[in-house]
PAROSE-686281 format. One record per residue (C-alpha): x, y, z. Coordinates in steps of 0.1 Angstrom, whole numbers. Layout:
N
+-------+-------+-------+
|    c1 |    c2 |    c3 |
+-------+-------+-------+
|     X |     Y |     Z |
...
+-------+-------+-------+
***
This chain:
336
+-------+-------+-------+
|    c1 |    c2 |    c3 |
+-------+-------+-------+
|     0 |     0 |     0 |
|    13 |    35 |    -9 |
|    15 |    62 |    17 |
|   -14 |    85 |    15 |
|    -6 |   122 |    12 |
|   -25 |   141 |    39 |
|   -53 |   164 |    30 |
|   -40 |   200 |    32 |
|   -65 |   227 |    43 |
|   -55 |   263 |    33 |
|   -73 |   292 |    48 |
|   -77 |   326 |    30 |
|   -45 |   338 |    47 |
|   -26 |   307 |    36 |
|   -38 |   311 |     0 |
|   -28 |   348 |     0 |
|     6 |   339 |    14 |
|    12 |   312 |   -13 |
|    -2 |   332 |   -42 |
|    23 |   332 |   -71 |
|    37 |   366 |   -82 |
|    19 |   386 |  -108 |
|    41 |   376 |  -137 |
|    34 |   339 |  -130 |
|    -4 |   346 |  -125 |
|    -5 |   361 |  -160 |
|    12 |   330 |  -173 |
|   -11 |   306 |  -155 |
|   -42 |   324 |  -169 |
|   -28 |   320 |  -204 |
|   -21 |   283 |  -198 |
|   -57 |   277 |  -187 |
|   -71 |   297 |  -217 |
|   -50 |   279 |  -242 |
|   -60 |   245 |  -229 |
|   -97 |   252 |  -232 |
|  -111 |   233 |  -262 |
|   -80 |   212 |  -265 |
|   -64 |   194 |  -235 |
|   -90 |   204 |  -209 |
|  -124 |   190 |  -200 |
|  -151 |   210 |  -182 |
|  -188 |   213 |  -184 |
|  -207 |   245 |  -184 |
|  -213 |   258 |  -148 |
|  -237 |   235 |  -129 |
|  -259 |   257 |  -108 |
|  -288 |   258 |   -84 |
|  -309 |   288 |   -76 |
|  -312 |   301 |   -40 |
|  -342 |   322 |   -30 |
|  -325 |   356 |   -28 |
|  -329 |   375 |   -61 |
|  -297 |   376 |   -80 |
|  -280 |   349 |   -60 |
|  -261 |   320 |   -75 |
|  -246 |   287 |   -65 |
|  -222 |   271 |   -90 |
|  -201 |   239 |   -92 |
|  -172 |   242 |  -116 |
|  -153 |   209 |  -121 |
|  -123 |   208 |  -145 |
|   -97 |   185 |  -158 |
|   -64 |   195 |  -175 |
|   -45 |   167 |  -193 |
|    -8 |   172 |  -188 |
|    18 |   166 |  -215 |
|    46 |   141 |  -214 |
|    80 |   154 |  -206 |
|   113 |   139 |  -216 |
|   115 |   121 |  -183 |
|    80 |   108 |  -179 |
|    50 |    94 |  -197 |
|    18 |   114 |  -193 |
|    -5 |    84 |  -198 |
|    -8 |    76 |  -160 |
|   -22 |   111 |  -153 |
|     7 |   122 |  -131 |
|     9 |   155 |  -150 |
|   -29 |   160 |  -150 |
|   -48 |   184 |  -128 |
|   -83 |   177 |  -116 |
|  -105 |   196 |   -92 |
|  -137 |   216 |   -86 |
|  -146 |   251 |   -74 |
|  -178 |   256 |   -54 |
|  -190 |   292 |   -53 |
|  -221 |   308 |   -39 |
|  -230 |   345 |   -42 |
|  -257 |   365 |   -23 |
|  -259 |   401 |   -34 |
|  -277 |   412 |    -2 |
|  -249 |   399 |    21 |
|  -229 |   432 |    24 |
|  -259 |   448 |    42 |
|  -255 |   420 |    67 |
|  -218 |   425 |    71 |
|  -210 |   394 |    51 |
|  -190 |   389 |    19 |
|  -211 |   386 |   -13 |
|  -192 |   355 |   -24 |
|  -180 |   323 |    -6 |
|  -159 |   298 |   -25 |
|  -138 |   267 |   -20 |
|  -115 |   247 |   -44 |
|  -109 |   210 |   -39 |
|   -80 |   193 |   -57 |
|   -76 |   156 |   -63 |
|   -48 |   134 |   -74 |
|   -56 |   127 |  -111 |
|   -41 |    92 |  -109 |
|   -63 |    78 |   -81 |
|   -88 |   105 |   -70 |
|   -72 |   110 |   -36 |
|   -82 |   144 |   -22 |
|   -51 |   165 |   -19 |
|   -63 |   199 |    -8 |
|   -92 |   221 |     2 |
|   -86 |   258 |     1 |
|  -105 |   291 |     4 |
|  -111 |   304 |   -31 |
|  -120 |   340 |   -25 |
|   -85 |   352 |   -32 |
|   -81 |   328 |   -61 |
|  -113 |   341 |   -77 |
|  -101 |   376 |   -76 |
|   -66 |   369 |   -88 |
|   -73 |   345 |  -116 |
|  -101 |   367 |  -129 |
|   -78 |   397 |  -130 |
|   -52 |   376 |  -148 |
|   -77 |   365 |  -174 |
|   -85 |   402 |  -179 |
|   -48 |   407 |  -183 |
|   -48 |   383 |  -212 |
|   -75 |   403 |  -228 |
|   -56 |   435 |  -223 |
|   -24 |   421 |  -237 |
|   -43 |   410 |  -268 |
|   -67 |   438 |  -275 |
|   -58 |   471 |  -257 |
|   -56 |   498 |  -284 |
|   -23 |   514 |  -290 |
|   -20 |   549 |  -274 |
|    15 |   559 |  -286 |
|    34 |   580 |  -261 |
|     2 |   588 |  -242 |
|    -6 |   568 |  -211 |
|   -37 |   546 |  -214 |
|   -70 |   558 |  -200 |
|   -88 |   531 |  -180 |
|  -124 |   531 |  -167 |
|  -130 |   508 |  -137 |
|  -167 |   503 |  -131 |
|  -170 |   490 |   -96 |
|  -147 |   493 |   -66 |
|  -150 |   460 |   -48 |
|  -127 |   430 |   -44 |
|  -125 |   424 |   -82 |
|  -115 |   460 |   -88 |
|   -87 |   458 |   -62 |
|   -75 |   426 |   -79 |
|   -74 |   443 |  -113 |
|   -54 |   474 |  -104 |
|   -20 |   456 |  -103 |
|   -27 |   440 |  -136 |
|   -36 |   473 |  -152 |
|    -4 |   488 |  -137 |
|    17 |   460 |  -151 |
|     3 |   459 |  -186 |
|    -6 |   496 |  -191 |
|    22 |   514 |  -172 |
|    14 |   549 |  -163 |
|   -24 |   544 |  -168 |
|   -48 |   570 |  -156 |
|   -78 |   553 |  -140 |
|  -112 |   566 |  -134 |
|  -132 |   547 |  -108 |
|  -170 |   548 |  -102 |
|  -191 |   528 |   -78 |
|  -226 |   532 |   -62 |
|  -207 |   534 |   -29 |
|  -186 |   565 |   -33 |
|  -167 |   559 |    -1 |
|  -156 |   525 |   -14 |
|  -145 |   541 |   -47 |
|  -125 |   568 |   -28 |
|  -108 |   542 |    -7 |
|   -98 |   523 |   -38 |
|   -85 |   554 |   -55 |
|   -66 |   564 |   -24 |
|   -48 |   531 |   -23 |
|   -41 |   531 |   -61 |
|   -11 |   554 |   -57 |
|     8 |   526 |   -41 |
|     1 |   501 |   -69 |
|    31 |   498 |   -92 |
|    24 |   512 |  -127 |
|    -8 |   532 |  -119 |
|    -1 |   568 |  -129 |
|   -32 |   584 |  -114 |
|   -66 |   574 |  -101 |
|   -97 |   595 |   -96 |
|  -133 |   589 |   -85 |
|  -160 |   601 |  -108 |
|  -197 |   602 |  -102 |
|  -211 |   582 |  -131 |
|  -204 |   554 |  -155 |
|  -209 |   579 |  -183 |
|  -181 |   601 |  -169 |
|  -158 |   571 |  -163 |
|  -159 |   557 |  -198 |
|  -155 |   591 |  -216 |
|  -124 |   589 |  -237 |
|  -114 |   555 |  -221 |
|   -91 |   532 |  -241 |
|  -100 |   502 |  -218 |
|  -131 |   497 |  -197 |
|  -132 |   470 |  -170 |
|  -166 |   464 |  -156 |
|  -167 |   446 |  -123 |
|  -200 |   458 |  -108 |
|  -218 |   436 |   -83 |
|  -242 |   411 |   -96 |
|  -279 |   418 |   -90 |
|  -313 |   415 |  -106 |
|  -311 |   450 |  -121 |
|  -288 |   454 |  -152 |
|  -274 |   487 |  -161 |
|  -265 |   483 |  -198 |
|  -242 |   511 |  -211 |
|  -251 |   528 |  -243 |
|  -223 |   518 |  -268 |
|  -223 |   553 |  -282 |
|  -206 |   564 |  -250 |
|  -175 |   544 |  -259 |
|  -147 |   554 |  -283 |
|  -143 |   537 |  -316 |
|  -113 |   516 |  -305 |
|  -123 |   509 |  -269 |
|  -116 |   475 |  -253 |
|  -145 |   466 |  -230 |
|  -137 |   438 |  -205 |
|  -169 |   425 |  -189 |
|  -162 |   405 |  -158 |
|  -197 |   409 |  -146 |
|  -215 |   391 |  -174 |
|  -240 |   415 |  -189 |
|  -245 |   439 |  -160 |
|  -230 |   468 |  -179 |
|  -222 |   454 |  -214 |
|  -251 |   449 |  -238 |
|  -262 |   430 |  -269 |
|  -259 |   462 |  -289 |
|  -222 |   465 |  -279 |
|  -216 |   428 |  -287 |
|  -232 |   431 |  -321 |
|  -210 |   461 |  -330 |
|  -177 |   448 |  -317 |
|  -153 |   419 |  -321 |
|  -170 |   397 |  -294 |
|  -147 |   373 |  -275 |
|  -154 |   350 |  -246 |
|  -133 |   328 |  -223 |
|  -152 |   296 |  -231 |
|  -178 |   293 |  -258 |
|  -200 |   265 |  -245 |
|  -203 |   281 |  -211 |
|  -214 |   314 |  -227 |
|  -240 |   296 |  -249 |
|  -254 |   277 |  -218 |
|  -257 |   310 |  -199 |
|  -275 |   325 |  -229 |
|  -299 |   296 |  -230 |
|  -304 |   300 |  -193 |
|  -317 |   335 |  -197 |
|  -286 |   356 |  -196 |
|  -270 |   376 |  -224 |
|  -304 |   383 |  -241 |
|  -300 |   392 |  -277 |
|  -262 |   386 |  -278 |
|  -247 |   371 |  -310 |
|  -226 |   340 |  -310 |
|  -190 |   348 |  -300 |
|  -165 |   355 |  -328 |
|  -137 |   337 |  -309 |
|  -125 |   326 |  -275 |
|   -94 |   340 |  -258 |
|   -77 |   307 |  -261 |
|   -83 |   306 |  -298 |
|   -68 |   341 |  -302 |
|   -38 |   332 |  -280 |
|   -32 |   301 |  -301 |
|   -37 |   317 |  -335 |
|   -25 |   353 |  -327 |
|   -44 |   372 |  -354 |
|   -37 |   408 |  -359 |
|   -59 |   430 |  -337 |
|   -89 |   442 |  -357 |
|   -98 |   479 |  -358 |
|  -129 |   489 |  -339 |
|  -143 |   480 |  -305 |
|  -136 |   447 |  -287 |
|  -159 |   432 |  -261 |
|  -143 |   404 |  -240 |
|  -167 |   387 |  -217 |
|  -152 |   362 |  -194 |
|  -176 |   343 |  -172 |
|  -150 |   325 |  -152 |
|  -140 |   289 |  -158 |
|  -132 |   263 |  -132 |
|  -101 |   253 |  -151 |
|   -84 |   286 |  -142 |
|   -92 |   280 |  -105 |
|   -78 |   245 |  -106 |
|   -46 |   257 |  -124 |
|   -41 |   285 |   -99 |
|   -49 |   262 |   -69 |
|   -23 |   237 |   -81 |
|     4 |   263 |   -82 |
|    -7 |   276 |   -48 |
|    -6 |   241 |   -33 |
|    29 |   236 |   -45 |
|    41 |   269 |   -29 |
|    21 |   261 |     3 |
|    39 |   227 |     6 |
|    73 |   245 |     2 |
|    64 |   271 |    28 |
|    48 |   247 |    52 |
|    15 |   265 |    51 |
|   -20 |   251 |    60 |
|   -34 |   224 |    83 |
|   -28 |   187 |    75 |
|   -59 |   166 |    79 |
|   -62 |   128 |    80 |
|   -82 |   110 |    54 |
+-------+-------+-------+
***
């Protein structure tokens, strides 16, 4: 009988301490995106519907088939990654003093199914989402010449905080306009932006319309809820990149029809549309993974990138976090 590796539990603090540096996070996101549709297997999000309006509860299983190296054969699954993310979101939670989202990632040994780790996924969700947005920015942000990029950040919550370092890294010197229904939260984010490497300036504005005026890149990370706030595409510049992290809370079918429309995973988007989201949206032109693999020249005109979040990215990030946690001796070891 082989010795069983203990189950490692990683708290939110453990996950934060073991999070790879930004450069590696950007690479991990691209690894996950490239694998979609090729060496990865994942269904569309499996969800149930709690009573609270706008709430969600999703299971996101994923498998990444690893490639053989010179020293090993991949056929036994030793290089594979398998796991699942479980996430629930309740938009009324902040009024109760609770986070909107709660999430966990479970990793298993792909050779025998043995559970390897359970970890808090709040920090993973924020960082892998921002890194996927980074892939979109790398591919589609319009050229600005010697001028610093102008970025609109719609929303000032956890996702917005996670995106600022990515914006600073990929658009150095960027001027950022932030808007949020909670002005104090937006001001707190803008106040801390000065310490984020690469951010040239940050200011709070009172409306989405003001934020997107003249923006080269728009990142929409508003909180989910029953009321959508679709932005009039005429408010955007002719070359604007719009990155929609919040499904169709701010982006619209009109924007999708008039832009190069890219998603993270096609089947998941189509399932969400069948389920009542993305009303009137066209089929996507491409996925981020397809663009990364084929590297076409950026088309002129607007680009809308909508990434719904795929469990594969969570599993890829969680695997890297687990390796670092083992090296650093983080977490609590639990018997099977």
